[in-house]
C-alpha positions as CSV (number, residue, x, y, z in Angstrom):
1,M,-105.2,-163.5,-58.3
2,D,-108.0,-163.0,-55.8
3,D,-107.8,-163.5,-52.0
4,F,-109.3,-167.0,-52.2
5,T,-106.6,-168.1,-54.6
6,I,-103.9,-166.7,-52.5
7,A,-105.4,-168.4,-49.4
8,R,-105.4,-171.7,-51.3
9,V,-101.8,-171.3,-52.3
10,V,-100.8,-170.5,-48.7
11,H,-102.9,-173.4,-47.5
12,V,-101.6,-176.1,-49.8
13,S,-98.0,-174.9,-49.4
14,S,-98.3,-174.9,-45.6
15,V,-99.8,-178.3,-45.5
16,L,-97.1,-179.6,-47.9
17,L,-94.3,-178.3,-45.6
18,W,-96.1,-179.3,-42.4
19,I,-97.2,-182.9,-43.3
20,G,-94.1,-183.4,-45.4
21,G,-92.0,-182.5,-42.4
22,V,-93.9,-184.9,-40.2
23,A,-93.4,-187.6,-42.8
24,F,-89.7,-187.0,-43.0
25,V,-89.3,-187.0,-39.2
26,T,-91.4,-190.1,-38.9
27,M,-90.2,-192.2,-41.8
28,V,-86.5,-191.1,-42.1
29,A,-85.2,-189.2,-39.0
30,M,-86.6,-191.3,-36.2
31,P,-85.7,-194.7,-37.8
32,A,-82.2,-193.4,-38.4
33,I,-81.9,-192.2,-34.8
34,R,-83.1,-195.6,-33.6
35,R,-80.5,-197.4,-35.8
36,Q,-77.6,-195.1,-35.1
37,S,-77.9,-193.9,-31.5
38,R,-77.6,-195.8,-28.3
39,A,-81.0,-196.2,-26.5
40,D,-80.1,-193.7,-23.8
41,E,-79.1,-191.1,-26.4
42,R,-82.1,-191.3,-28.7
43,L,-84.2,-188.7,-27.0
44,S,-81.5,-186.1,-26.8
45,T,-80.5,-186.8,-30.4
46,F,-84.1,-186.4,-31.5
47,H,-84.5,-183.1,-29.6
48,R,-81.4,-181.6,-31.2
49,L,-82.8,-182.5,-34.7
50,E,-86.3,-181.4,-33.8
51,N,-85.1,-177.9,-32.7
52,G,-84.5,-177.1,-36.4
53,F,-88.0,-178.1,-37.4
54,A,-90.3,-177.3,-34.4
55,W,-90.4,-173.5,-35.1
56,Q,-91.1,-174.2,-38.8
57,A,-93.9,-176.6,-37.9
58,K,-95.5,-174.0,-35.7
59,I,-95.5,-171.5,-38.6
60,W,-96.9,-174.0,-41.1
61,V,-99.7,-175.2,-38.8
62,L,-100.7,-171.6,-38.0
63,L,-100.7,-170.7,-41.7
64,A,-102.7,-173.8,-42.7
65,G,-105.3,-173.1,-40.0
66,A,-105.6,-169.4,-40.9
67,S,-105.9,-170.0,-44.6
68,G,-108.3,-172.9,-44.1
69,F,-110.5,-170.8,-41.9
70,W,-110.3,-167.9,-44.4
71,M,-111.3,-170.1,-47.4
72,T,-114.2,-171.6,-45.4
73,W,-115.4,-168.2,-44.3
74,R,-114.8,-166.5,-47.7
75,A,-116.6,-169.2,-49.7
76,D,-119.3,-169.8,-47.0
77,L,-118.5,-173.5,-46.8
78,W,-119.8,-174.0,-43.2
79,D,-122.6,-176.2,-44.4
80,R,-120.1,-178.8,-45.6
81,F,-119.5,-179.7,-42.0
82,A,-123.0,-181.0,-41.8
83,D,-122.6,-183.2,-44.8
84,P,-120.8,-186.6,-44.3
85,R,-119.6,-186.5,-47.9
86,F,-117.2,-183.8,-46.7
87,W,-115.6,-186.0,-44.0
88,W,-112.2,-184.8,-45.1
89,M,-113.1,-181.3,-43.9
90,H,-113.7,-182.7,-40.5
91,A,-110.4,-184.6,-40.8
92,M,-108.5,-181.4,-41.7
93,V,-109.9,-179.6,-38.6
94,I,-109.2,-182.6,-36.3
95,V,-105.7,-183.1,-37.5
96,W,-105.1,-179.4,-37.2
97,V,-106.4,-179.2,-33.7
98,I,-104.3,-182.2,-32.6
99,F,-101.1,-180.6,-34.0
100,M,-102.0,-177.2,-32.4
101,M,-102.4,-178.9,-29.1
102,M,-99.2,-180.8,-29.5
103,L,-97.1,-177.9,-30.7
104,F,-98.5,-175.1,-28.5
105,V,-99.8,-176.7,-25.4
106,L,-98.6,-180.3,-24.6
107,E,-95.0,-180.0,-25.8
108,P,-94.0,-176.7,-24.2
109,L,-96.0,-177.3,-21.0
110,F,-95.5,-181.0,-20.3
111,L,-93.7,-183.1,-22.8
112,H,-90.3,-181.3,-23.1
113,R,-89.9,-181.4,-19.3
114,R,-91.0,-185.0,-19.1
115,M,-88.6,-186.1,-21.8
116,A,-85.7,-184.2,-20.2
117,E,-86.4,-186.0,-16.9
118,S,-87.0,-189.3,-18.5
119,R,-86.0,-192.4,-16.5
120,E,-86.8,-194.7,-19.4
121,P,-85.5,-192.9,-22.5
122,E,-85.7,-196.0,-24.7
123,R,-89.3,-196.6,-23.9
124,D,-90.2,-192.9,-24.2
125,F,-88.5,-192.7,-27.6
126,A,-90.4,-195.8,-28.8
127,R,-93.7,-194.2,-27.5
128,M,-92.8,-190.9,-29.2
129,E,-92.1,-192.8,-32.5
130,R,-95.4,-194.6,-32.3
131,V,-97.3,-191.3,-31.8
132,H,-95.5,-189.8,-34.7
133,Q,-96.4,-192.8,-36.9
134,I,-100.1,-192.5,-35.9
135,L,-100.1,-188.7,-36.6
136,N,-98.3,-189.3,-39.9
137,I,-100.9,-191.8,-41.0
138,L,-103.7,-189.5,-40.0
139,G,-102.1,-186.6,-41.9
140,I,-101.5,-188.6,-45.0
141,I,-105.1,-190.0,-45.0
142,T,-106.4,-186.4,-44.5
143,V,-104.3,-185.0,-47.4
144,I,-105.4,-187.8,-49.7
145,G,-109.1,-187.3,-48.7
146,A,-108.9,-183.5,-49.0
147,V,-107.3,-183.5,-52.5
148,A,-109.7,-186.2,-53.8
149,G,-112.7,-184.6,-52.1
150,S,-112.0,-181.1,-53.2
151,H,-111.8,-182.4,-56.8
152,G,-115.0,-184.4,-56.5
153,L,-113.5,-187.8,-56.5
154,I,-115.0,-188.9,-53.2
């Protein structure tokens, strides 16, 4: 295997675990917490569950970004960003940047403290669930676009 193939394996595996984890949290864990926990306990229940996934998500996001950059640089694919037919490459970068900001900037610097001091935990949990739903949809659309686009289907 050459370095490009290894980078692709790392990239696809990282995206699978990252976006798959987001999908699980969004479509399974959060609805279960909403159904089974009292409104004032939902945030703390979510944070206990999230602690097991947050460090993994950071690793997958970093690996996805590094491998994506490597493949773009190695294959000199920069011109694709000027071609609207490769919209899915823009989408990959945008989704990656959003998650990088969430995981490495917003959550540690602002959101964890805000949630810990929440005066409206039910409302904050609902808001957090809505953000997860939006990010999940963006991630799924991006994965579908990237797979189809990289195989010449769109």
